[in-house]
C-alpha positions, 0 to 999 in steps of 0.5 A: 175881519172883526168878530160880530159885535154880539160876540165881543165884549168890552171890558176895562183893565187897570181900574178902567185905564184900558179899554179892551174888546175881546170874545165873549167865548173862548180865552179872555184876558184876566189876572195872568195878562194883568200880572205879565204886564205889571211885572214885565220890567218895561222901561221908558222908550223901549221897544216891546214885543208881545208874542201871541197877543190875542186882542191886545190886553198885555201890550196895551197895559204896558203901553198904559204903564209906560207911556213912552213905550213902543209896542208891537202885538204879534198874533196869527189869528186875523179876528184877534188882530183886528180886535187888537187894532180896534183896541189901539184906537180905543185907547188912542195909542196908535202912534206907538202901539201897532198890531201884525198878523203872523205866526210866531214860529215864522218871526225873525226868519228871512221871510218875516218881512213878507209874512208879517204885514201890519193890521191896518195894511198900510205897507209899513212892513213888519215890526221893528227888530230887534226888541228890548223886551219880549213878553209872552203868555204862550199856549199852555200845552203842546199838541203832543201833551195828550190833553182834552182840548176845549170844544171852543175853537178860539180857546183851544188855539189860545191853550194848545200850541200848534205848529211847534213847541215852547222851544220853538216859541222861545227861540222865536222870541230870541230872534227878535230880541237885542243881545242881552235883551229881556224876556218875561213870560207866564206859565203854569207852575207845573211847567217850570221844568219845561220853561227852563229847558226851552230857555237854556239854548238861547237864554240865561240869567232866569228868574223865577217868581211863583204865584200863589192863589192864597198863602199856604197854597201851591203856586198855581203860576210862575212868572219867568224872567230871562236875558238873551245870552245871559250867564247868571245862575237861577235866581228864585224870587219871593212869591206873590200872593193873590189872595187874602183868606176872605178871597180879596186881593192882597194889596200887592195884587190889587195894585197891579190890577188897578195902579191908582190904589198904590 
């Protein structure tokens, strides 16, 4: 069921190329989504799965960046899945983007086909697997982390991982990837150790890009790339600096937010 109209806003991403309905209150797509979509490495003709897609921001931006990519949006909250369906229509990408209501932790299991219908209910079944690329902006905290959760239910569900941990989340990603398939995720910078540990059972060849709010500041985010079954050692990539000293986006960050500037 769609949220009431007064509880949603329509926003524009990528310089207006993507229209996005999303809740006014709670977790909202922003720079993290832009960075993940723009730096995911999605290629022409690939099938991309977005795990924990909310209203579809990352997947829709990938579809805009790569016009021949096919994208499956995986989200467990019915209201967000409904919004994602609306967003697919707003952006006229129904032929290659679809939204599915199911729990990330259950994907790739034997019951996946029954547990993950598409949002339109037209019996197409679950998204095709395996995928070439999985992208994900997982909840940043686990239930056992002892954090003070937001009083807003939507924000709390987006930020606190319920029903499993990061290891389980990334194991689900591995189950729906082709052998040697690729993963791209964004997380808190201080979660690097946890990310690498959670990747280790199924993924290798990790590459880490630190994201800094300004030059001279500590990294606040990391983009982590890995390959299912990869064997290469850890690679530390050059950092991305988001803002100039005066607060404007750096040229690199500005181009990610609006590709027309490139």
